[in-house]
PQR file with spaces between the fields and no chain letter, atoms N, CA, C, O and H, PARSE charges and radii, in Angstrom:
ATOM       1  N    MET     1     -20.479    1.975   27.420 -0.4000 1.5000
ATOM       2  CA   MET     1     -19.201    1.774   28.069 -0.0000 2.0000
ATOM       3  C    MET     1     -18.542    0.545   27.452  0.5500 1.7000
ATOM       4  O    MET     1     -19.203   -0.457   27.178 -0.5500 1.4000
ATOM       5  N    LYS     2     -17.250    0.636   27.242 -0.4000 1.5000
ATOM       6  CA   LYS     2     -16.498   -0.509   26.749 -0.0000 2.0000
ATOM       7  C    LYS     2     -15.938   -1.277   27.937  0.5500 1.7000
ATOM       8  O    LYS     2     -15.309   -0.706   28.827 -0.5500 1.4000
ATOM       9  H    LYS     2     -16.714    1.450   27.464  0.4000 1.0000
ATOM      10  N    PHE     3     -16.181   -2.584   27.930 -0.4000 1.5000
ATOM      11  CA   PHE     3     -15.693   -3.456   28.982 -0.0000 2.0000
ATOM      12  C    PHE     3     -14.597   -4.357   28.440  0.5500 1.7000
ATOM      13  O    PHE     3     -14.591   -4.718   27.264 -0.5500 1.4000
ATOM      14  H    PHE     3     -16.692   -3.047   27.206  0.4000 1.0000
ATOM      15  N    TYR     4     -13.677   -4.709   29.312 -0.4000 1.5000
ATOM      16  CA   TYR     4     -12.636   -5.679   29.007 -0.0000 2.0000
ATOM      17  C    TYR     4     -12.612   -6.697   30.132  0.5500 1.7000
ATOM      18  O    TYR     4     -12.775   -6.347   31.301 -0.5500 1.4000
ATOM      19  H    TYR     4     -13.682   -4.416   30.268  0.4000 1.0000
ATOM      20  N    ILE     5     -12.411   -7.934   29.785 -0.4000 1.5000
ATOM      21  CA   ILE     5     -12.297   -9.006   30.767 -0.0000 2.0000
ATOM      22  C    ILE     5     -10.908   -9.606   30.605  0.5500 1.7000
ATOM      23  O    ILE     5     -10.478   -9.920   29.495 -0.5500 1.4000
ATOM      24  H    ILE     5     -12.278   -8.219   28.836  0.4000 1.0000
ATOM      25  N    ARG     6     -10.218   -9.759   31.721 -0.4000 1.5000
ATOM      26  CA   ARG     6      -8.850  -10.279   31.663 -0.0000 2.0000
ATOM      27  C    ARG     6      -8.681  -11.388   32.697  0.5500 1.7000
ATOM      28  O    ARG     6      -9.145  -11.283   33.833 -0.5500 1.4000
ATOM      29  H    ARG     6     -10.567   -9.504   32.622  0.4000 1.0000
ATOM      30  N    GLU     7      -8.016  -12.435   32.280 -0.4000 1.5000
ATOM      31  CA   GLU     7      -7.656  -13.514   33.187 -0.0000 2.0000
ATOM      32  C    GLU     7      -6.253  -13.237   33.704  0.5500 1.7000
ATOM      33  O    GLU     7      -5.308  -13.143   32.921 -0.5500 1.4000
ATOM      34  H    GLU     7      -7.639  -12.521   31.357  0.4000 1.0000
ATOM      35  N    TRP     8      -6.114  -13.105   35.014 -0.4000 1.5000
ATOM      36  CA   TRP     8      -4.811  -12.850   35.612 -0.0000 2.0000
ATOM      37  C    TRP     8      -4.079  -14.159   35.862  0.5500 1.7000
ATOM      38  O    TRP     8      -4.656  -15.239   35.737 -0.5500 1.4000
ATOM      39  H    TRP     8      -6.882  -13.181   35.650  0.4000 1.0000
ATOM      40  N    ASN     9      -2.800  -14.053   36.219 -0.4000 1.5000
ATOM      41  CA   ASN     9      -1.949  -15.236   36.412 -0.0000 2.0000
ATOM      42  C    ASN     9      -2.502  -16.227   37.421  0.5500 1.7000
ATOM      43  O    ASN     9      -2.271  -17.429   37.290 -0.5500 1.4000
ATOM      44  H    ASN     9      -2.331  -13.176   36.320  0.4000 1.0000
ATOM      45  N    ASP    10      -3.225  -15.753   38.424 -0.4000 1.5000
ATOM      46  CA   ASP    10      -3.785  -16.651   39.434 -0.0000 2.0000
ATOM      47  C    ASP    10      -5.163  -17.169   39.034  0.5500 1.7000
ATOM      48  O    ASP    10      -5.901  -17.687   39.871 -0.5500 1.4000
ATOM      49  H    ASP    10      -3.412  -14.776   38.531  0.4000 1.0000
ATOM      50  N    SER    11      -5.509  -17.029   37.752 -0.4000 1.5000
ATOM      51  CA   SER    11      -6.784  -17.466   37.166 -0.0000 2.0000
ATOM      52  C    SER    11      -7.982  -16.648   37.634  0.5500 1.7000
ATOM      53  O    SER    11      -9.125  -17.046   37.409 -0.5500 1.4000
ATOM      54  H    SER    11      -4.909  -16.608   37.072  0.4000 1.0000
ATOM      55  N    THR    12      -7.736  -15.513   38.280 -0.4000 1.5000
ATOM      56  CA   THR    12      -8.804  -14.593   38.636 -0.0000 2.0000
ATOM      57  C    THR    12      -9.283  -13.892   37.374  0.5500 1.7000
ATOM      58  O    THR    12      -8.479  -13.510   36.523 -0.5500 1.4000
ATOM      59  H    THR    12      -6.808  -15.190   38.463  0.4000 1.0000
ATOM      60  N    ILE    13     -10.591  -13.726   37.256 -0.4000 1.5000
ATOM      61  CA   ILE    13     -11.183  -13.024   36.117 -0.0000 2.0000
ATOM      62  C    ILE    13     -11.540  -11.617   36.564  0.5500 1.7000
ATOM      63  O    ILE    13     -12.223  -11.442   37.572 -0.5500 1.4000
ATOM      64  H    ILE    13     -11.244  -14.036   37.946  0.4000 1.0000
ATOM      65  N    VAL    14     -11.083  -10.613   35.823 -0.4000 1.5000
ATOM      66  CA   VAL    14     -11.271   -9.219   36.203 -0.0000 2.0000
ATOM      67  C    VAL    14     -12.068   -8.497   35.118  0.5500 1.7000
ATOM      68  O    VAL    14     -11.756   -8.600   33.932 -0.5500 1.4000
ATOM      69  H    VAL    14     -10.528  -10.756   35.003  0.4000 1.0000
ATOM      70  N    LEU    15     -13.096   -7.767   35.537 -0.4000 1.5000
ATOM      71  CA   LEU    15     -13.868   -6.912   34.630 -0.0000 2.0000
ATOM      72  C    LEU    15     -13.321   -5.508   34.776  0.5500 1.7000
ATOM      73  O    LEU    15     -13.262   -4.964   35.878 -0.5500 1.4000
ATOM      74  H    LEU    15     -13.350   -7.683   36.501  0.4000 1.0000
ATOM      75  N    MET    16     -12.914   -4.915   33.636 -0.4000 1.5000
ATOM      76  CA   MET    16     -12.259   -3.618   33.647 -0.0000 2.0000
ATOM      77  C    MET    16     -12.921   -2.669   32.658  0.5500 1.7000
ATOM      78  O    MET    16     -13.598   -3.098   31.724 -0.5500 1.4000
ATOM      79  H    MET    16     -12.962   -5.358   32.741  0.4000 1.0000
ATOM      80  N    THR    17     -12.714   -1.366   32.877 -0.4000 1.5000
ATOM      81  CA   THR    17     -13.167   -0.358   31.927 -0.0000 2.0000
ATOM      82  C    THR    17     -12.112   -0.201   30.837  0.5500 1.7000
ATOM      83  O    THR    17     -11.017   -0.756   30.918 -0.5500 1.4000
ATOM      84  H    THR    17     -12.163   -1.018   33.636  0.4000 1.0000
ATOM      85  N    GLU    18     -12.471    0.563   29.829 -0.4000 1.5000
ATOM      86  CA   GLU    18     -11.538    0.844   28.733 -0.0000 2.0000
ATOM      87  C    GLU    18     -10.271    1.530   29.256  0.5500 1.7000
ATOM      88  O    GLU    18      -9.188    1.333   28.706 -0.5500 1.4000
ATOM      89  H    GLU    18     -13.361    1.015   29.763  0.4000 1.0000
ATOM      90  N    ALA    19     -10.404    2.328   30.308 -0.4000 1.5000
ATOM      91  CA   ALA    19      -9.267    3.049   30.883 -0.0000 2.0000
ATOM      92  C    ALA    19      -8.429    2.173   31.818  0.5500 1.7000
ATOM      93  O    ALA    19      -7.399    2.622   32.321 -0.5500 1.4000
ATOM      94  H    ALA    19     -11.284    2.488   30.754  0.4000 1.0000
ATOM      95  N    GLY    20      -8.862    0.923   32.058 -0.4000 1.5000
ATOM      96  CA   GLY    20      -8.093    0.014   32.888 -0.0000 2.0000
ATOM      97  C    GLY    20      -8.501   -0.024   34.348  0.5500 1.7000
ATOM      98  O    GLY    20      -7.814   -0.641   35.163 -0.5500 1.4000
ATOM      99  H    GLY    20      -9.699    0.558   31.649  0.4000 1.0000
ATOM     100  N    HIS    21      -9.605    0.623   34.694 -0.4000 1.5000
ATOM     101  CA   HIS    21     -10.088    0.603   36.071 -0.0000 2.0000
ATOM     102  C    HIS    21     -10.796   -0.722   36.350  0.5500 1.7000
ATOM     103  O    HIS    21     -11.668   -1.140   35.588 -0.5500 1.4000
ATOM     104  H    HIS    21     -10.162    1.123   34.032  0.4000 1.0000
ATOM     105  N    VAL    22     -10.417   -1.371   37.435 -0.4000 1.5000
ATOM     106  CA   VAL    22     -11.031   -2.641   37.805 -0.0000 2.0000
ATOM     107  C    VAL    22     -12.415   -2.364   38.385  0.5500 1.7000
ATOM     108  O    VAL    22     -12.564   -1.577   39.320 -0.5500 1.4000
ATOM     109  H    VAL    22      -9.709   -1.031   38.053  0.4000 1.0000
ATOM     110  N    LEU    23     -13.429   -3.026   37.813 -0.4000 1.5000
ATOM     111  CA   LEU    23     -14.802   -2.876   38.298 -0.0000 2.0000
ATOM     112  C    LEU    23     -15.175   -3.983   39.265  0.5500 1.7000
ATOM     113  O    LEU    23     -15.849   -3.740   40.266 -0.5500 1.4000
ATOM     114  H    LEU    23     -13.308   -3.665   37.053  0.4000 1.0000
ATOM     115  N    SER    24     -14.737   -5.204   38.966 -0.4000 1.5000
ATOM     116  CA   SER    24     -15.103   -6.336   39.805 -0.0000 2.0000
ATOM     117  C    SER    24     -14.253   -7.554   39.456  0.5500 1.7000
ATOM     118  O    SER    24     -13.599   -7.603   38.415 -0.5500 1.4000
ATOM     119  H    SER    24     -14.189   -5.401   38.152  0.4000 1.0000
ATOM     120  N    TYR    25     -14.282   -8.535   40.358 -0.4000 1.5000
ATOM     121  CA   TYR    25     -13.587   -9.804   40.168 -0.0000 2.0000
ATOM     122  C    TYR    25     -14.627  -10.912   40.071  0.5500 1.7000
ATOM     123  O    TYR    25     -15.666  -10.854   40.728 -0.5500 1.4000
ATOM     124  H    TYR    25     -14.814   -8.496   41.204  0.4000 1.0000
ATOM     125  N    PHE    26     -14.346  -11.919   39.253 -0.4000 1.5000
ATOM     126  CA   PHE    26     -15.273  -13.027   39.028 -0.0000 2.0000
ATOM     127  C    PHE    26     -14.513  -14.350   39.046  0.5500 1.7000
ATOM     128  O    PHE    26     -13.290  -14.388   38.909 -0.5500 1.4000
ATOM     129  H    PHE    26     -13.502  -11.966   38.719  0.4000 1.0000
ATOM     130  N    SER    27     -15.258  -15.419   39.217 -0.4000 1.5000
ATOM     131  CA   SER    27     -14.638  -16.744   39.202 -0.0000 2.0000
ATOM     132  C    SER    27     -14.653  -17.366   37.808  0.5500 1.7000
ATOM     133  O    SER    27     -13.989  -18.375   37.571 -0.5500 1.4000
ATOM     134  H    SER    27     -16.251  -15.389   39.328  0.4000 1.0000
ATOM     135  N    SER    28     -15.418  -16.761   36.873 -0.4000 1.5000
ATOM     136  CA   SER    28     -15.454  -17.283   35.498 -0.0000 2.0000
ATOM     137  C    SER    28     -15.706  -16.148   34.505  0.5500 1.7000
ATOM     138  O    SER    28     -16.278  -15.115   34.851 -0.5500 1.4000
ATOM     139  H    SER    28     -15.958  -15.941   37.066  0.4000 1.0000
ATOM     140  N    VAL    29     -15.270  -16.364   33.271 -0.4000 1.5000
ATOM     141  CA   VAL    29     -15.525  -15.408   32.194 -0.0000 2.0000
ATOM     142  C    VAL    29     -17.029  -15.298   31.952  0.5500 1.7000
ATOM     143  O    VAL    29     -17.544  -14.214   31.679 -0.5500 1.4000
ATOM     144  H    VAL    29     -14.805  -17.204   32.990  0.4000 1.0000
ATOM     145  N    LYS    30     -17.723  -16.418   32.053 -0.4000 1.5000
ATOM     146  CA   LYS    30     -19.177  -16.428   31.860 -0.0000 2.0000
ATOM     147  C    LYS    30     -19.871  -15.473   32.832  0.5500 1.7000
ATOM     148  O    LYS    30     -20.767  -14.728   32.433 -0.5500 1.4000
ATOM     149  H    LYS    30     -17.305  -17.299   32.275  0.4000 1.0000
ATOM     150  N    ASP    31     -19.466  -15.490   34.098 -0.4000 1.5000
ATOM     151  CA   ASP    31     -20.054  -14.591   35.094 -0.0000 2.0000
ATOM     152  C    ASP    31     -19.762  -13.127   34.765  0.5500 1.7000
ATOM     153  O    ASP    31     -20.633  -12.271   34.918 -0.5500 1.4000
ATOM     154  H    ASP    31     -18.739  -16.095   34.422  0.4000 1.0000
ATOM     155  N    ALA    32     -18.550  -12.841   34.320 -0.4000 1.5000
ATOM     156  CA   ALA    32     -18.178  -11.470   33.961 -0.0000 2.0000
ATOM     157  C    ALA    32     -18.972  -10.994   32.739  0.5500 1.7000
ATOM     158  O    ALA    32     -19.426   -9.851   32.702 -0.5500 1.4000
ATOM     159  H    ALA    32     -17.843  -13.537   34.196  0.4000 1.0000
ATOM     160  N    LEU    33     -19.137  -11.865   31.746 -0.4000 1.5000
ATOM     161  CA   LEU    33     -19.945  -11.507   30.574 -0.0000 2.0000
ATOM     162  C    LEU    33     -21.405  -11.271   30.962  0.5500 1.7000
ATOM     163  O    LEU    33     -22.068  -10.394   30.409 -0.5500 1.4000
ATOM     164  H    LEU    33     -18.767  -12.793   31.777  0.4000 1.0000
ATOM     165  N    HIS    34     -21.893  -12.056   31.910 -0.4000 1.5000
ATOM     166  CA   HIS    34     -23.264  -11.875   32.389 -0.0000 2.0000
ATOM     167  C    HIS    34     -23.418  -10.502   33.056  0.5500 1.7000
ATOM     168  O    HIS    34     -24.436   -9.836   32.867 -0.5500 1.4000
ATOM     169  H    HIS    34     -21.354  -12.769   32.360  0.4000 1.0000
ATOM     170  N    ALA    35     -22.431  -10.081   33.821 -0.4000 1.5000
ATOM     171  CA   ALA    35     -22.468   -8.763   34.462 -0.0000 2.0000
ATOM     172  C    ALA    35     -22.498   -7.652   33.414  0.5500 1.7000
ATOM     173  O    ALA    35     -23.220   -6.668   33.578 -0.5500 1.4000
ATOM     174  H    ALA    35     -21.604  -10.622   33.975  0.4000 1.0000
ATOM     175  N    CYS    36     -21.721   -7.799   32.340 -0.4000 1.5000
ATOM     176  CA   CYS    36     -21.738   -6.817   31.253 -0.0000 2.0000
ATOM     177  C    CYS    36     -23.113   -6.769   30.605  0.5500 1.7000
ATOM     178  O    CYS    36     -23.646   -5.691   30.342 -0.5500 1.4000
ATOM     179  H    CYS    36     -21.135   -8.598   32.207  0.4000 1.0000
ATOM     180  N    SER    37     -23.681   -7.928   30.352 -0.4000 1.5000
ATOM     181  CA   SER    37     -25.000   -8.017   29.741 -0.0000 2.0000
ATOM     182  C    SER    37     -26.055   -7.336   30.609  0.5500 1.7000
ATOM     183  O    SER    37     -26.909   -6.610   30.101 -0.5500 1.4000
ATOM     184  H    SER    37     -23.248   -8.804   30.567  0.4000 1.0000
ATOM     185  N    GLU    38     -25.995   -7.571   31.910 -0.4000 1.5000
ATOM     186  CA   GLU    38     -26.946   -6.930   32.825 -0.0000 2.0000
ATOM     187  C    GLU    38     -26.775   -5.415   32.826  0.5500 1.7000
ATOM     188  O    GLU    38     -27.764   -4.683   32.879 -0.5500 1.4000
ATOM     189  H    GLU    38     -25.301   -8.161   32.323  0.4000 1.0000
ATOM     190  N    TRP    39     -25.542   -4.940   32.767 -0.4000 1.5000
ATOM     191  CA   TRP    39     -25.291   -3.500   32.737 -0.0000 2.0000
ATOM     192  C    TRP    39     -25.917   -2.889   31.484  0.5500 1.7000
ATOM     193  O    TRP    39     -26.571   -1.849   31.558 -0.5500 1.4000
ATOM     194  H    TRP    39     -24.739   -5.535   32.723  0.4000 1.0000
ATOM     195  N    TYR    40     -25.716   -3.533   30.339 -0.4000 1.5000
ATOM     196  CA   TYR    40     -26.309   -3.027   29.100 -0.0000 2.0000
ATOM     197  C    TYR    40     -27.838   -3.105   29.136  0.5500 1.7000
ATOM     198  O    TYR    40     -28.505   -2.244   28.562 -0.5500 1.4000
ATOM     199  H    TYR    40     -25.185   -4.378   30.279  0.4000 1.0000
ATOM     200  N    ASP    41     -28.402   -4.115   29.797 -0.4000 1.5000
ATOM     201  CA   ASP    41     -29.856   -4.221   29.923 -0.0000 2.0000
ATOM     202  C    ASP    41     -30.430   -3.054   30.728  0.5500 1.7000
ATOM     203  O    ASP    41     -31.506   -2.551   30.406 -0.5500 1.4000
ATOM     204  H    ASP    41     -27.860   -4.814   30.263  0.4000 1.0000
ATOM     205  N    VAL    42     -29.723   -2.624   31.768 -0.4000 1.5000
ATOM     206  CA   VAL    42     -30.183   -1.518   32.607 -0.0000 2.0000
ATOM     207  C    VAL    42     -29.929   -0.177   31.927  0.5500 1.7000
ATOM     208  O    VAL    42     -30.715    0.759   32.075 -0.5500 1.4000
ATOM     209  H    VAL    42     -28.849   -3.033   32.030  0.4000 1.0000
ATOM     210  N    ASN    43     -28.839   -0.088   31.189 -0.4000 1.5000
ATOM     211  CA   ASN    43     -28.444    1.166   30.529 -0.0000 2.0000
ATOM     212  C    ASN    43     -28.708    1.062   29.035  0.5500 1.7000
ATOM     213  O    ASN    43     -27.779    1.073   28.227 -0.5500 1.4000
ATOM     214  H    ASN    43     -28.201   -0.849   31.069  0.4000 1.0000
ATOM     215  N    VAL    44     -29.987    0.960   28.673 -0.4000 1.5000
ATOM     216  CA   VAL    44     -30.373    0.691   27.286 -0.0000 2.0000
ATOM     217  C    VAL    44     -29.997    1.815   26.325  0.5500 1.7000
ATOM     218  O    VAL    44     -29.911    1.580   25.120 -0.5500 1.4000
ATOM     219  H    VAL    44     -30.742    0.951   29.329  0.4000 1.0000
ATOM     220  N    CYS    45     -29.773    3.015   26.819 -0.4000 1.5000
ATOM     221  CA   CYS    45     -29.397    4.137   25.952 -0.0000 2.0000
ATOM     222  C    CYS    45     -27.923    4.093   25.553  0.5500 1.7000
ATOM     223  O    CYS    45     -27.515    4.776   24.614 -0.5500 1.4000
ATOM     224  H    CYS    45     -29.842    3.206   27.798  0.4000 1.0000
ATOM     225  N    GLU    46     -27.131    3.301   26.256 -0.4000 1.5000
ATOM     226  CA   GLU    46     -25.702    3.190   25.951 -0.0000 2.0000
ATOM     227  C    GLU    46     -25.481    2.319   24.724  0.5500 1.7000
ATOM     228  O    GLU    46     -26.172    1.322   24.513 -0.5500 1.4000
ATOM     229  H    GLU    46     -27.462    2.746   27.019  0.4000 1.0000
ATOM     230  N    LYS    47     -24.491    2.723   23.912 -0.4000 1.5000
ATOM     231  CA   LYS    47     -24.107    1.900   22.776 -0.0000 2.0000
ATOM     232  C    LYS    47     -23.503    0.595   23.295  0.5500 1.7000
ATOM     233  O    LYS    47     -22.682    0.607   24.213 -0.5500 1.4000
ATOM     234  H    LYS    47     -23.930    3.532   24.083  0.4000 1.0000
ATOM     235  N    LYS    48     -23.909   -0.518   22.710 -0.4000 1.5000
ATOM     236  CA   LYS    48     -23.408   -1.824   23.145 -0.0000 2.0000
ATOM     237  C    LYS    48     -22.170   -2.191   22.316  0.5500 1.7000
ATOM     238  O    LYS    48     -22.247   -2.358   21.099 -0.5500 1.4000
ATOM     239  H    LYS    48     -24.576   -0.528   21.965  0.4000 1.0000
ATOM     240  N    TYR    49     -21.044   -2.310   22.996 -0.4000 1.5000
ATOM     241  CA   TYR    49     -19.782   -2.682   22.362 -0.0000 2.0000
ATOM     242  C    TYR    49     -19.520   -4.164   22.580  0.5500 1.7000
ATOM     243  O    TYR    49     -20.045   -4.764   23.519 -0.5500 1.4000
ATOM     244  H    TYR    49     -20.982   -2.175   23.985  0.4000 1.0000
ATOM     245  N    GLU    50     -18.714   -4.746   21.718 -0.4000 1.5000
ATOM     246  CA   GLU    50     -18.280   -6.123   21.990 -0.0000 2.0000
ATOM     247  C    GLU    50     -17.307   -6.076   23.155  0.5500 1.7000
ATOM     248  O    GLU    50     -16.574   -5.103   23.331 -0.5500 1.4000
ATOM     249  H    GLU    50     -18.288   -4.259   20.956  0.4000 1.0000
ATOM     250  N    VAL    51     -17.309   -7.120   23.934 -0.4000 1.5000
ATOM     251  CA   VAL    51     -16.443   -7.213   25.109 -0.0000 2.0000
ATOM     252  C    VAL    51     -15.213   -8.023   24.728  0.5500 1.7000
ATOM     253  O    VAL    51     -15.328   -9.136   24.216 -0.5500 1.4000
ATOM     254  H    VAL    51     -17.904   -7.911   23.791  0.4000 1.0000
ATOM     255  N    THR    52     -14.042   -7.463   24.977 -0.4000 1.5000
ATOM     256  CA   THR    52     -12.804   -8.166   24.686 -0.0000 2.0000
ATOM     257  C    THR    52     -12.391   -8.987   25.895  0.5500 1.7000
ATOM     258  O    THR    52     -12.337   -8.477   27.014 -0.5500 1.4000
ATOM     259  H    THR    52     -13.948   -6.558   25.393  0.4000 1.0000
ATOM     260  N    VAL    53     -12.099  -10.260   25.665 -0.4000 1.5000
ATOM     261  CA   VAL    53     -11.640  -11.146   26.726 -0.0000 2.0000
ATOM     262  C    VAL    53     -10.177  -11.470   26.469  0.5500 1.7000
ATOM     263  O    VAL    53      -9.820  -11.957   25.396 -0.5500 1.4000
ATOM     264  H    VAL    53     -12.143  -10.674   24.756  0.4000 1.0000
ATOM     265  N    GLN    54      -9.339  -11.201   27.451 -0.4000 1.5000
ATOM     266  CA   GLN    54      -7.908  -11.466   27.344 -0.0000 2.0000
ATOM     267  C    GLN    54      -7.587  -12.694   28.186  0.5500 1.7000
ATOM     268  O    GLN    54      -7.562  -12.628   29.415 -0.5500 1.4000
ATOM     269  H    GLN    54      -9.629  -10.806   28.323  0.4000 1.0000
ATOM     270  N    TYR    55      -7.342  -13.816   27.513 -0.4000 1.5000
ATOM     271  CA   TYR    55      -7.016  -15.073   28.207 -0.0000 2.0000
ATOM     272  C    TYR    55      -5.521  -15.165   28.448  0.5500 1.7000
ATOM     273  O    TYR    55      -4.715  -14.723   27.629 -0.5500 1.4000
ATOM     274  H    TYR    55      -7.363  -13.871   26.514  0.4000 1.0000
ATOM     275  N    ARG    56      -5.168  -15.740   29.569 -0.4000 1.5000
ATOM     276  CA   ARG    56      -3.767  -15.922   29.923 -0.0000 2.0000
ATOM     277  C    ARG    56      -3.200  -17.095   29.144  0.5500 1.7000
ATOM     278  O    ARG    56      -3.823  -18.154   29.057 -0.5500 1.4000
ATOM     279  H    ARG    56      -5.822  -16.099   30.234  0.4000 1.0000
ATOM     280  N    LYS    57      -2.022  -16.904   28.580 -0.4000 1.5000
ATOM     281  CA   LYS    57      -1.275  -17.997   27.959 -0.0000 2.0000
ATOM     282  C    LYS    57      -0.162  -18.379   28.922  0.5500 1.7000
ATOM     283  O    LYS    57       0.540  -17.492   29.407 -0.5500 1.4000
ATOM     284  H    LYS    57      -1.516  -16.044   28.650  0.4000 1.0000
ATOM     285  N    PRO    58       0.027  -19.641   29.215 -0.5600 1.5000
ATOM     286  CA   PRO    58       1.038  -20.043   30.200  0.2800 2.0000
ATOM     287  C    PRO    58       2.451  -19.548   29.918  0.5500 1.7000
ATOM     288  O    PRO    58       3.118  -19.080   30.840 -0.5500 1.4000
ATOM     289  N    ALA    59       2.930  -19.631   28.688 -0.4000 1.5000
ATOM     290  CA   ALA    59       4.333  -19.291   28.429 -0.0000 2.0000
ATOM     291  C    ALA    59       4.523  -17.968   27.704  0.5500 1.7000
ATOM     292  O    ALA    59       5.624  -17.418   27.734 -0.5500 1.4000
ATOM     293  H    ALA    59       2.388  -20.012   27.939  0.4000 1.0000
ATOM     294  N    HIS    60       3.489  -17.432   27.049 -0.4000 1.5000
ATOM     295  CA   HIS    60       3.708  -16.289   26.165 -0.0000 2.0000
ATOM     296  C    HIS    60       2.905  -15.053   26.515  0.5500 1.7000
ATOM     297  O    HIS    60       2.804  -14.155   25.679 -0.5500 1.4000
ATOM     298  H    HIS    60       2.594  -17.878   27.024  0.4000 1.0000
ATOM     299  N    GLY    61       2.340  -14.957   27.676 -0.4000 1.5000
ATOM     300  CA   GLY    61       1.596  -13.753   28.032 -0.0000 2.0000
ATOM     301  C    GLY    61       0.109  -13.918   27.835  0.5500 1.7000
ATOM     302  O    GLY    61      -0.497  -14.840   28.383 -0.5500 1.4000
ATOM     303  H    GLY    61       2.422  -15.687   28.355  0.4000 1.0000
ATOM     304  N    TYR    62      -0.493  -13.019   27.047 -0.4000 1.5000
ATOM     305  CA   TYR    62      -1.949  -12.981   26.895 -0.0000 2.0000
ATOM     306  C    TYR    62      -2.349  -13.031   25.427  0.5500 1.7000
ATOM     307  O    TYR    62      -1.574  -12.654   24.547 -0.5500 1.4000
ATOM     308  H    TYR    62      -0.001  -12.271   26.602  0.4000 1.0000
ATOM     309  N    THR    63      -3.545  -13.492   25.178 -0.4000 1.5000
ATOM     310  CA   THR    63      -4.137  -13.463   23.856 -0.0000 2.0000
ATOM     311  C    THR    63      -5.538  -12.870   23.985  0.5500 1.7000
ATOM     312  O    THR    63      -6.248  -13.176   24.942 -0.5500 1.4000
ATOM     313  H    THR    63      -4.174  -13.798   25.892  0.4000 1.0000
ATOM     314  N    SER    64      -5.943  -12.030   23.040 -0.4000 1.5000
ATOM     315  CA   SER    64      -7.243  -11.362   23.115 -0.0000 2.0000
ATOM     316  C    SER    64      -8.219  -11.991   22.146  0.5500 1.7000
ATOM     317  O    SER    64      -7.848  -12.432   21.058 -0.5500 1.4000
ATOM     318  H    SER    64      -5.366  -11.781   22.262  0.4000 1.0000
ATOM     319  N    MET    65      -9.477  -12.024   22.562 -0.4000 1.5000
ATOM     320  CA   MET    65     -10.546  -12.542   21.720 -0.0000 2.0000
ATOM     321  C    MET    65     -11.783  -11.677   21.956  0.5500 1.7000
ATOM     322  O    MET    65     -12.076  -11.322   23.098 -0.5500 1.4000
ATOM     323  H    MET    65      -9.779  -11.666   23.445  0.4000 1.0000
ATOM     324  N    PRO    66     -12.516  -11.330   20.888 -0.5600 1.5000
ATOM     325  CA   PRO    66     -13.770  -10.611   21.110  0.2800 2.0000
ATOM     326  C    PRO    66     -14.823  -11.578   21.637  0.5500 1.7000
ATOM     327  O    PRO    66     -14.852  -12.751   21.266 -0.5500 1.4000
ATOM     328  N    ALA    67     -15.676  -11.070   22.496 -0.4000 1.5000
ATOM     329  CA   ALA    67     -16.793  -11.836   23.021 -0.0000 2.0000
ATOM     330  C    ALA    67     -17.991  -10.908   23.055  0.5500 1.7000
ATOM     331  O    ALA    67     -17.823   -9.693   22.956 -0.5500 1.4000
ATOM     332  H    ALA    67     -15.653  -10.117   22.797  0.4000 1.0000
ATOM     333  N    TYR    68     -19.147  -11.422   23.186 -0.4000 1.5000
ATOM     334  CA   TYR    68     -20.346  -10.598   23.226 -0.0000 2.0000
ATOM     335  C    TYR    68     -21.077  -10.816   24.524  0.5500 1.7000
ATOM     336  O    TYR    68     -21.231  -11.947   24.985 -0.5500 1.4000
ATOM     337  H    TYR    68     -19.284  -12.409   23.267  0.4000 1.0000
ATOM     338  N    ALA    69     -21.525   -9.730   25.110 -0.4000 1.5000
ATOM     339  CA   ALA    69     -22.265   -9.829   26.383 -0.0000 2.0000
ATOM     340  C    ALA    69     -23.697  -10.185   26.109  0.5500 1.7000
ATOM     341  O    ALA    69     -24.489  -10.317   27.042 -0.5500 1.4000
ATOM     342  H    ALA    69     -21.400   -8.812   24.736  0.4000 1.0000
């Protein structure tokens, strides 16, 4: 499964699927990445994708960065 992590305007961290479905909310990107890592540990047959983290930019929207779970 491909995961995406996005920081919303209120600094909430959201873990989402590739289709945009919200899976959970977190207080930090680190916690969200840990959840992805645990999911891959339990689902060892699944292909492990890099996790994209979309950080909020104050004046210009969002910027994306690859991260690894």
